[in-house]
C-alpha positions as CSV (number, residue, x, y, z in Angstrom):
1,X,0.0,0.0,0.0
2,X,2.7,2.4,1.0
3,X,4.4,4.1,-1.9
4,X,7.2,6.7,-2.2
5,X,7.9,6.6,1.5
6,X,10.6,9.2,1.2
7,X,10.0,12.6,-0.2
8,X,12.1,13.3,-3.3
9,X,13.3,16.5,-4.8
10,X,12.2,15.1,-8.1
11,X,8.5,14.9,-7.1
12,X,8.6,18.5,-5.9
13,X,10.2,19.6,-9.2
14,X,7.5,17.7,-11.2
15,X,4.8,19.7,-9.5
16,X,6.6,23.0,-9.8
17,X,7.3,22.4,-13.5
18,X,3.8,21.4,-14.1
19,X,2.5,24.5,-12.4
20,X,4.4,26.7,-15.0
21,X,2.4,25.3,-17.9
22,X,-1.0,25.6,-16.4
23,X,-3.3,28.6,-16.8
24,X,-2.4,31.6,-14.7
25,X,-2.8,32.1,-11.0
26,X,-6.0,33.3,-9.4
27,X,-7.1,36.8,-10.3
28,X,-5.3,38.5,-7.4
29,X,-6.1,42.1,-6.9
30,X,-3.8,44.6,-5.3
31,X,-6.6,46.9,-4.3
32,X,-10.1,46.3,-3.3
33,X,-12.8,47.2,-5.9
34,X,-14.0,50.8,-5.8
35,X,-17.4,50.0,-7.1
36,X,-20.1,47.4,-6.6
37,X,-20.5,44.7,-9.2
38,X,-23.3,45.2,-11.7
39,X,-26.9,44.6,-10.8
40,X,-27.6,40.9,-10.7
41,X,-29.6,39.2,-13.4
42,X,-30.6,35.6,-13.6
43,X,-28.7,35.0,-15.9
44,X,23.0,28.9,-9.2
45,X,25.8,31.0,-10.2
46,X,28.1,29.4,-12.8
47,X,31.7,28.5,-11.8
48,X,34.4,29.9,-14.1
49,X,36.1,27.3,-16.2
50,X,39.9,27.1,-16.2
51,X,39.9,26.1,-19.9
52,X,37.4,27.7,-22.3
53,X,34.9,25.2,-23.6
54,X,32.7,25.3,-26.6
55,X,29.3,26.8,-26.0
56,X,26.8,24.0,-25.7
57,X,23.1,24.8,-25.9
58,X,21.5,23.2,-22.9
59,X,18.9,20.6,-23.6
60,X,15.7,21.4,-21.7
61,X,13.4,18.8,-20.4
62,X,9.8,19.5,-21.4
63,X,7.5,20.3,-18.4
64,X,5.1,17.5,-17.8
65,X,1.5,17.9,-18.7
66,X,-1.4,17.2,-16.4
67,X,-2.2,14.1,-18.4
68,X,1.4,12.8,-18.1
69,X,1.4,13.3,-14.4
70,X,-1.9,11.6,-14.0
71,X,-0.5,8.6,-15.9
72,X,2.1,8.1,-13.1
73,X,-0.5,7.9,-10.4
74,X,-2.0,4.6,-9.2
75,X,-5.8,4.3,-8.9
76,X,-5.5,4.6,-5.1
77,X,-3.6,7.9,-5.5
78,X,-6.2,9.2,-7.8
79,X,-9.1,8.3,-5.6
80,X,-7.3,9.9,-2.7
81,X,-7.1,13.2,-4.5
82,X,-10.9,13.1,-4.7
83,X,-11.4,13.0,-1.0
84,X,-11.5,15.7,1.6
85,X,-11.5,14.1,5.0
86,X,-12.1,15.1,8.6
87,X,-9.7,13.9,11.3
88,X,-9.8,13.5,15.1
89,X,-7.8,15.3,17.7
90,X,-5.4,18.2,18.0
91,X,-2.4,16.5,16.4
92,X,-1.4,14.1,13.7
93,X,-2.1,10.6,14.9
94,X,-1.7,7.1,13.4
95,X,-5.1,7.2,11.8
96,X,-4.4,10.6,10.1
97,X,-1.0,9.4,8.9
98,X,-2.7,6.4,7.3
99,X,-5.1,8.6,5.4
100,X,-2.3,10.7,4.0
101,X,0.5,8.2,3.5
102,X,-1.4,5.0,2.7
103,X,-4.6,6.4,1.3
104,X,-3.2,9.5,-0.4
105,X,-6.1,11.7,0.8
106,X,-5.9,15.0,-1.1
107,X,-7.5,17.3,1.5
108,X,-8.3,17.7,5.1
109,X,-11.1,19.7,6.7
110,X,-10.6,21.0,10.2
111,X,-13.4,21.6,12.7
112,X,-13.4,23.4,16.0
113,X,-12.5,20.2,17.9
114,X,-9.3,20.2,15.9
115,X,-8.3,23.7,17.1
116,X,-7.1,24.4,20.6
117,X,-4.9,27.5,20.2
118,X,-2.6,29.2,17.8
119,X,0.6,27.2,18.6
120,X,-1.3,23.9,18.5
121,X,-3.0,24.7,15.1
122,X,0.3,25.6,13.5
123,X,1.9,22.4,14.8
124,X,-1.1,20.4,13.5
125,X,-1.0,22.0,10.0
126,X,2.8,21.5,9.7
127,X,2.4,17.9,10.8
128,X,-0.2,17.4,8.1
129,X,2.0,19.0,5.5
130,X,5.0,16.9,6.6
131,X,3.0,13.6,6.4
132,X,1.7,14.5,3.0
133,X,5.1,15.4,1.5
134,X,5.6,11.9,0.2
135,X,2.7,12.4,-2.2
136,X,2.8,13.8,-5.7
137,X,0.5,16.7,-5.0
138,X,0.3,19.2,-2.0
139,X,-2.5,19.1,0.4
140,X,-5.7,21.0,0.7
141,X,-6.2,22.1,4.3
142,X,-9.5,23.9,4.7
143,X,-12.2,25.0,7.1
144,X,-15.6,26.6,7.3
145,X,-14.5,30.1,8.1
146,X,-17.6,32.2,7.3
147,X,-17.3,34.7,10.1
148,X,-19.8,35.2,12.9
149,X,-20.9,32.0,14.6
150,X,-19.3,29.7,11.9
151,X,-15.6,30.0,12.7
152,X,-12.9,27.4,13.2
153,X,-9.8,29.5,13.8
154,X,-8.3,29.9,17.3
155,X,-10.3,32.0,19.8
156,X,-7.4,34.4,20.2
157,X,-8.5,36.0,17.0
158,X,-11.1,38.7,17.0
159,X,-14.2,37.6,15.2
160,X,-15.6,39.1,12.0
161,X,-19.3,39.9,11.5
162,X,-21.9,37.4,10.3
163,X,-22.7,37.5,6.6
164,X,-26.1,38.9,7.5
165,X,-24.5,41.9,9.2
166,X,-22.3,42.4,6.2
167,X,-25.3,42.3,3.9
168,X,-27.2,44.8,6.0
169,X,-24.3,47.3,5.7
170,X,-24.7,47.1,1.9
171,X,-21.0,48.0,1.4
172,X,-19.2,45.9,-1.3
173,X,-15.9,47.5,0.0
174,X,-16.6,46.0,3.5
175,X,-17.5,42.7,2.0
176,X,-14.2,42.5,0.0
177,X,-12.2,43.6,3.0
178,X,-13.8,40.9,5.2
179,X,-13.0,38.2,2.6
180,X,-9.5,39.6,2.3
181,X,-9.1,39.5,6.1
182,X,-10.4,36.0,6.4
183,X,-8.1,34.9,3.6
184,X,-5.1,36.5,5.4
185,X,-6.0,34.8,8.7
186,X,-6.4,31.3,7.1
187,X,-3.2,31.8,5.1
188,X,-1.3,32.8,8.2
189,X,-2.2,29.4,9.8
190,X,-1.3,27.5,6.6
191,X,-4.9,26.8,5.5
192,X,-5.5,27.2,1.8
193,X,-9.2,26.5,1.3
194,X,-12.3,28.1,2.8
195,X,-15.7,26.5,2.5
196,X,-17.3,29.9,2.1
197,X,-18.9,32.2,1.2
198,X,-22.5,31.1,1.7
199,X,-24.5,32.1,-1.4
200,X,-27.8,30.9,-0.1
201,X,-30.7,33.3,-0.3
202,X,-32.4,33.2,3.1
203,X,-35.9,33.3,1.8
204,X,-37.5,31.0,4.4
205,X,-37.7,32.6,7.9
206,X,-38.1,29.1,9.4
207,X,-34.8,27.9,8.0
208,X,-33.0,26.3,10.9
209,X,-29.5,26.1,9.5
210,X,-28.8,29.1,7.3
211,X,-30.2,32.2,9.0
212,X,-27.4,34.8,9.6
213,X,-25.0,32.8,7.5
214,X,-26.7,34.3,4.5
215,X,-26.0,37.8,3.2
216,X,-29.7,38.4,2.9
217,X,-33.2,37.5,1.7
218,X,-32.8,38.8,-1.9
219,X,-30.6,37.5,-4.7
220,X,-29.0,40.9,-5.4
221,X,-27.6,41.4,-1.9
222,X,-26.4,37.8,-1.7
223,X,-24.7,38.2,-5.1
224,X,-23.0,41.5,-4.6
225,X,-21.8,40.9,-1.1
226,X,-20.9,37.2,-1.5
227,X,-18.9,37.7,-4.7
228,X,-16.8,40.4,-3.0
229,X,-16.0,38.1,-0.1
230,X,-15.1,35.4,-2.6
231,X,-12.7,37.9,-4.4
232,X,-11.1,38.9,-1.1
233,X,-10.3,35.3,-0.3
234,X,-8.9,34.7,-3.8
235,X,-6.6,37.7,-3.4
236,X,-5.0,35.9,-0.4
237,X,-4.5,32.7,-2.4
238,X,-7.2,30.9,-0.4
239,X,-9.6,28.9,-2.5
240,X,-13.2,30.0,-1.8
241,X,-15.9,27.2,-2.1
242,X,-19.2,28.8,-2.7
243,X,-22.2,26.9,-1.2
244,X,-24.7,25.4,-0.9
245,X,-25.8,24.8,-4.6
246,X,-28.5,24.9,-5.8
247,X,-29.6,26.8,-2.7
248,X,-30.3,25.9,0.9
249,X,-32.2,29.0,1.9
250,X,-35.7,27.8,1.5
251,X,-35.4,24.7,3.7
252,X,-37.2,23.9,7.0
253,X,-35.0,20.9,7.9
254,X,-31.4,21.0,9.0
255,X,-29.5,18.7,6.6
256,X,-27.0,17.9,9.4
257,X,-30.0,16.0,10.9
258,X,-32.3,15.0,8.1
259,X,-32.9,15.3,4.3
260,X,-34.6,18.6,3.5
261,X,-37.3,18.4,0.7
262,X,-37.8,21.6,-1.3
263,X,-40.8,21.9,-3.6
264,X,-39.3,24.5,-5.9
265,X,-39.1,23.9,-9.6
266,X,-36.4,24.9,-12.0
267,X,-38.2,28.1,-13.1
268,X,-38.3,29.3,-9.4
269,X,-34.6,28.4,-8.9
270,X,-33.6,30.4,-12.0
271,X,-35.4,33.4,-10.7
272,X,-34.0,33.3,-7.1
273,X,-31.7,30.6,-5.7
274,X,-29.5,30.2,-8.7
275,X,-28.9,33.9,-9.3
276,X,-25.9,34.3,-6.8
277,X,-24.3,31.1,-8.2
278,X,-24.7,32.3,-11.8
279,X,-23.1,35.6,-10.9
280,X,-20.3,33.9,-9.0
281,X,-19.5,31.8,-12.0
282,X,-19.3,34.9,-14.2
283,X,-16.8,36.3,-11.6
284,X,-14.5,33.3,-11.8
285,X,-15.7,31.1,-9.0
286,X,-13.2,28.2,-8.5
287,X,-15.3,25.7,-6.6
288,X,-18.9,24.9,-5.7
289,X,-20.2,22.8,-2.9
290,X,-23.5,21.0,-3.5
291,X,-26.1,20.6,-0.8
292,X,-27.9,17.5,0.5
293,X,-31.4,18.6,-0.4
294,X,-34.0,16.8,-2.4
295,X,-35.9,18.8,-5.1
296,X,-38.6,16.4,-6.3
297,X,-39.7,18.6,-9.2
298,X,-36.2,18.5,-10.6
299,X,-34.9,15.1,-9.5
300,X,-37.4,13.0,-7.6
301,X,-35.0,10.2,-6.7
302,X,-31.7,11.8,-5.7
303,X,-30.6,14.7,-3.5
304,X,-28.6,17.4,-5.2
305,X,-25.3,16.0,-4.0
306,X,-26.1,12.7,-5.9
307,X,-28.1,14.1,-8.8
308,X,-26.7,14.1,-12.4
309,X,-29.5,16.4,-13.4
310,X,-28.4,19.0,-10.9
311,X,-24.6,18.7,-11.0
312,X,-24.0,17.9,-14.6
313,X,-27.0,19.1,-16.6
314,X,-27.7,22.2,-14.6
315,X,-24.4,23.4,-13.0
316,X,-22.0,22.2,-15.7
317,X,-24.0,22.4,-18.9
318,X,-26.7,25.0,-18.4
319,X,-24.8,27.4,-16.1
320,X,-21.4,26.7,-17.7
321,X,-19.4,26.1,-14.6
322,X,-15.9,24.8,-15.4
323,X,-14.4,24.6,-11.9
324,X,-14.4,22.0,-9.1
325,X,-17.6,20.5,-7.8
326,X,-17.6,18.9,-4.3
327,X,-20.3,17.5,-2.1
328,X,-21.1,18.8,1.3
329,X,-20.1,16.4,4.2
330,X,-21.4,13.0,3.3
331,X,-21.6,12.0,7.0
332,X,-24.4,14.5,7.6
333,X,-27.7,13.1,8.7
334,X,-29.3,13.9,5.3
335,X,-27.2,11.1,3.8
336,X,-26.4,8.7,6.6
337,X,-30.1,8.2,7.7
338,X,-31.2,7.5,4.1
339,X,-28.3,6.0,2.2
340,X,-25.3,3.7,2.6
341,X,-22.2,6.0,2.7
342,X,-20.1,4.1,0.1
343,X,-23.0,3.9,-2.4
344,X,-23.8,7.5,-1.9
345,X,-20.2,8.4,-2.7
346,X,-20.3,6.3,-5.9
347,X,-23.5,8.0,-7.0
348,X,-22.1,11.4,-6.2
349,X,-19.0,10.8,-8.5
350,X,-21.2,9.3,-11.2
351,X,-23.4,12.4,-11.0
352,X,-20.5,14.8,-11.5
353,X,-18.9,15.5,-8.2
354,X,-15.1,15.8,-8.4
355,X,-14.6,15.7,-4.6
356,X,-16.4,13.8,-1.9
357,X,-16.2,15.3,1.5
358,X,-16.2,12.8,4.5
359,X,-16.0,15.0,7.5
360,X,-16.3,12.6,10.4
361,X,-14.9,9.2,11.6
362,X,-11.9,7.5,10.1
363,X,-13.9,4.4,9.3
364,X,-16.2,6.4,7.1
365,X,-13.3,7.8,5.1
366,X,-12.0,4.3,4.5
367,X,-15.4,3.0,3.5
368,X,-15.9,5.7,0.9
369,X,-12.4,5.2,-0.6
370,X,-12.9,1.5,-0.7
371,X,-16.3,1.9,-2.4
372,X,-14.9,4.2,-5.0
373,X,-11.9,2.0,-5.8
374,X,-14.1,-1.0,-6.1
375,X,-16.5,0.8,-8.4
376,X,-13.7,1.7,-10.8
377,X,-12.3,-1.8,-10.7
378,X,-15.7,-3.2,-11.5
379,X,-16.2,-0.8,-14.4
380,X,-19.1,1.0,-12.8
381,X,-17.2,4.3,-12.6
382,X,-15.3,4.9,-15.8
383,X,-11.5,5.5,-15.5
384,X,-12.0,8.6,-17.6
385,X,-14.4,10.0,-14.9
386,X,-11.7,9.6,-12.3
387,X,-9.0,11.2,-14.5
388,X,-11.2,14.2,-15.3
389,X,-11.7,14.8,-11.6
390,X,-8.1,14.4,-10.7
391,X,-7.3,16.9,-13.5
392,X,-9.7,19.4,-12.0
393,X,-8.1,19.0,-8.6
394,X,-4.6,19.2,-10.0
395,X,-5.3,22.4,-12.0
396,X,-6.8,24.2,-9.0
397,X,-3.9,23.2,-6.7
398,X,-1.5,24.5,-9.3
399,X,-3.4,27.7,-9.9
400,X,-3.2,28.6,-6.2
401,X,0.4,27.5,-5.9
402,X,-0.1,25.0,-3.1
403,X,2.9,23.6,-1.3
404,X,3.7,21.5,1.8
405,X,6.2,24.0,3.3
406,X,5.9,24.6,7.0
407,X,4.4,27.8,8.3
408,X,5.5,30.0,11.1
409,X,3.4,30.9,14.1
410,X,1.5,34.0,13.1
411,X,1.5,37.3,14.8
412,X,-2.0,37.3,16.4
413,X,-1.7,40.8,17.7
414,X,-1.1,42.0,14.2
415,X,-4.0,40.0,12.8
416,X,-6.3,41.4,15.4
417,X,-5.1,44.9,14.7
418,X,-6.2,44.4,11.1
419,X,-9.6,43.2,12.2
420,X,-10.1,46.3,14.2
421,X,-8.9,48.4,11.3
422,X,-11.4,46.8,8.9
423,X,-14.3,47.1,11.2
424,X,-13.3,50.5,12.5
425,X,-13.0,52.0,9.1
426,X,-16.6,51.0,8.5
427,X,-18.1,52.2,11.7
428,X,-16.3,55.5,11.5
429,X,-18.1,56.4,8.3
């Protein structure tokens, strides 16, 4: 099972060289935008030689392509890149090392139970990077850092406002500054992916799970504010994952507990819930998280996270999204109380998801990986489907210049001063 047990300079060079031939880095901005986005519509030095020698033109080795690197990967390595897994505890233990070294898991999601304080978090992140360094690709390390009540970073940091508070301010400048600040904080701790912003339109007052996580109850506010937070994160080389497609705002059931059923048809979604996502796609969204919600008028048999109609036909084909698609955590009640975890993961991949998130329990991660490997070996999942997803993952990791280099303990006082500056500049107006 174990492969490449020692990190080689060669593997690092392969990834670096490959990065040079991919499409450019994220659209990083040196200054926040001065105006709001348009109104939303649906739509080595050489050593001197003693004796002169003839000039010889160096022979350059062509940089590898994505396809050529994928060809060097085993099936298990490929499947691993399609998994974002949760881990237990404050440090890298044997189970976590197994996921990274033996199972080649491509990403880790951290929750509050993984974060004790600043020094501990830095030690954990560096431990994850070190364990992953034997793999061909660097590691996603992400968290739900939305601001407000949904925060995973250490408590020493001053908190940013909820999305709802940002939306009420109506300032796209503030929204951009908040996204930029969240990105800087995550980056300082070595995290490179944020499962945010939330682009749900909070249209149902009885919604038990979204609420103040949404920028507002209308599509225009959610679009204008959410996209600026997304751009702020991108500026700091943190991948924003917009969520929860195709819209979790009109639900009355918490998908962490059960499966919400939404009786909205496609015409209604195009007028409201899909608008922020359509605008985000126009503004270079990199990744979309798909919700565990059932929309019987669109797909009566599968929740969105397992629906080809929603992920491939709607998101890919109709809306033209070219980026990374991932599921919400498959260990949420909406899935585990209604489906077998392995089978659900297979259906999600067949439906169009590039990444399956398995947020809790080591055994669940192993079960999902095993199910996916077996589905490929049996021919149920085409090898081409796996290669396409790995290519999506690889391109985004290259675009954001991911690496497994250790990070230093951040200056918390300096970060907090920036929080005060951002929030103070708004209240002083």
